[in-house]
N, C-alpha and C positions, 0 to 999 in steps of 0.2 A: 827365491821369490821375494819381491818387495811390494808391499802394500801401502798406500798413502790415502788416508781418509781426509775428506774436506766437507765444508758445509756448515760446521758448528761454530762455536764462538759467539760472543755477544749474548743478548737476552732476548728470549721470545715470551710473550704473554700466554697465559694459560688459554687453551682454545685456538691457538695459533697453529702454524704448520711450518715444517722445516723438511728441506731434502739433503741428505748426507750422500756422499759420493765415496766410492772405494776404487781407486786406480791400481791396477796389478801390472806387474812387469816382471820379467825373468827370462833369460836366454833360453833355458829349455822347458819352460813352462808353458803350457798351452792352456790359457785360461777357460776356454769353453769346455774342457774335459773335466772341470772340478766344480764341486759346489762351494758356495760362499756362504759364510756364517756372519751374522752381526750378533755382537754381545754388548753389554753394557756393565758399567760398574759405578755405582753411587758411593759417596763418602761413607766409609765405615761398613760397607757391605761387600759381599762377594760378588766377583763378576757373574753375571747371568745371561743365559741365552735369550736372544731377542726374535731372530728369524733366520731362515735358510732358503737358499734358492739352489736348485739343482744346476748342473752344467748347461743344460739346453734352456733352462729358464721354464721348463715345462711343469715343474712341481715346486711348491712353497710350503712352508709350515712356519707357525708363529707361537710365541709364547701367549698364554691365555691373557696376560695383562696388556697385551698390545693388539690382540686380535680384533680386526674391525676397524682399527685406527691406523695402523702402520702397513704399509705395502712394500715389499722387497721386489726388485727387479734386477736385471742385468742386460747390458749391451755388449755382446761378445766381440763384435766389430771394434769396440773401444776398450776392451779388456776392463770393463767398469761395472761395478754393481752399485745399486742405489737403494736408499732406504727412504721412502717418503713416509714422513710422520705428521699425521693430522690430529686434531683435537687433543693437542699436547696438554699434559697435567703436570703439576709440579713434581709429582712423584716420577716423572720421566727424566728428571734432572739427573745427569750422570755423563761420564766419559763413554763414548761410543767407539767400539772397535770392530773392524772386519777381520775375518780369519779365514784361511784355507788350509786343507790338510794335503800335503803333496810329499809323496814318497816316504811316508811315515813320520813326517814332521809336521807340526802345526806352525804356520807362519801367521804373525799378528802386525797389524798396522800400529802406528803410534798413538792412535786414539784422537778423537775430536770431542770437545767439551759442548754439551747441550745443557742450557740452563733455562728452566721455565719458571717464570714468576707468577704468583697467584693474584 
């Protein structure tokens, strides 16, 4: 399984918005059958859960810190998950990763940097 995040980089002002993408591929991997998680890791801090979407997209969950501001979604036809981030705060600054659990292993993307200025 290969996961590639995009949409980060650059600088966004507090209160702004950004949409991250996570494109998945894999010869035997059926994207629609697996949940996608988004995590983030700020400098000097542990990686933390941000959001999850189930395989069908019918159920989502969020960390309390982003609830009401971030929206996770997916397009199974494109094998891509999205993280729409609104009302961004400086404390949202981190490297954002997507992840899937497949056949007992957790696969991670390379991460994309999100920097929010105050």
